[in-house]
C-alpha distance (Angstrom), angle and dihedral (degrees) to the residues before:
residue distance angle dihedral
X1 . . .
X2 3.77 . .
X3 3.81 127.1 .
X4 3.81 129.3 -171.9
X5 3.77 128.0 -149.6
X6 3.78 128.7 -168.6
X7 3.79 112.4 -72.2
X8 3.82 99.1 -3.5
X9 3.75 135.0 56.9
X10 3.81 110.3 -122.8
X11 3.77 115.9 -170.0
X12 3.77 121.6 -163.1
X13 3.77 119.7 -167.2
X14 3.75 123.5 -159.8
X15 3.78 116.5 -159.9
X16 3.73 121.8 -151.0
X17 3.80 109.0 -118.9
X18 3.79 111.9 -131.9
X19 3.80 124.8 -177.3
X20 3.80 112.0 -93.3
X21 3.79 103.1 -109.3
X22 3.74 131.4 143.8
X23 3.77 128.5 -150.2
X24 3.76 129.1 -156.8
X25 3.81 125.6 -140.3
X26 3.83 91.6 -81.5
X27 3.80 91.9 55.3
X28 3.81 94.4 -109.8
X29 3.78 115.7 142.7
X30 3.80 113.6 -115.3
X31 3.78 127.5 -176.2
X32 3.76 125.8 -130.6
X33 3.80 93.5 -134.8
X34 3.78 127.7 24.5
X35 3.81 112.6 -173.6
X36 3.80 118.2 -135.2
X37 3.78 126.8 -134.7
X38 3.77 125.9 -133.0
X39 3.79 109.3 -104.8
X40 3.81 92.6 -142.5
X41 3.81 104.4 39.6
X42 3.85 103.0 19.2
X43 3.80 89.5 -128.9
X44 3.79 116.9 149.0
X45 3.78 112.5 -105.5
X46 3.79 104.0 -140.0
X47 3.77 127.2 -156.4
X48 3.82 89.7 -105.1
X49 3.83 94.1 56.5
X50 3.81 97.2 100.9
X51 3.80 92.9 166.8
X52 3.81 94.3 63.9
X53 3.79 120.6 106.3
X54 3.77 136.8 -164.3
X55 3.82 114.4 -146.4
X56 3.80 127.6 -166.3
X57 3.81 111.3 -153.3
X58 3.79 112.6 -159.5
X59 3.81 122.1 -132.5
X60 3.79 117.1 -128.3
X61 3.80 131.9 -167.8
X62 3.81 126.1 -125.9
X63 3.81 90.4 -79.0
X64 3.80 92.5 53.9
X65 3.82 94.6 -108.5
X66 3.81 117.7 142.8
X67 3.82 110.2 -109.7
X68 3.83 97.5 -160.3
X69 3.81 93.9 -107.5
X70 3.77 125.6 107.7
X71 3.78 142.2 179.0
X72 3.78 120.8 -132.6
X73 3.79 122.0 -140.7
X74 3.82 126.8 -177.9
X75 3.79 118.8 -154.9
X76 3.80 121.8 -166.6
X77 3.79 124.3 -132.4
X78 3.81 91.5 -116.0
X79 3.79 90.9 62.6
X80 3.80 92.3 46.0
X81 3.80 91.5 48.1
X82 3.80 90.6 55.3
X83 3.83 90.3 52.0
X84 3.81 92.4 -119.1
X85 3.81 99.3 112.5
X86 3.81 95.5 96.9
X87 3.82 93.0 50.9
X88 3.82 90.2 45.1
X89 3.78 92.3 50.7
X90 3.82 90.8 49.2
X91 3.81 90.1 50.6
X92 3.81 92.7 48.0
X93 3.80 91.8 48.6
X94 3.80 91.9 48.5
X95 3.82 91.5 48.4
X96 3.82 88.8 51.5
X97 3.81 91.9 49.2
X98 3.80 96.6 -111.5
X99 3.83 95.1 115.1
X100 3.79 133.2 38.1
X101 3.79 130.5 -157.4
X102 3.79 95.6 -0.8
X103 3.79 103.7 109.4
X104 3.77 115.5 51.1
X105 3.81 113.5 -139.6
X106 3.80 115.6 -114.1
């Protein structure tokens, strides 16, 4: 849309607002940011949670040799702040079958 005033030409442009989405080469919609969830508490880990960590725990065979596989766990800053991250990681690893006889059942 263009408007004119006396003496000078003033041009005003209006842009059509489209939703901010991205597409890859196949035409699938991909987001710029996908929030993670804490593996222990299922809380969302926001972009402002600078105390959160993501840990890769390696899988080993019966001889203790790394097999090349790993399991990824995300822990939120809230859990780390409470001092419960080590117990939560032990529980998650035992539930996944990576540890034995570490966490006592309640």
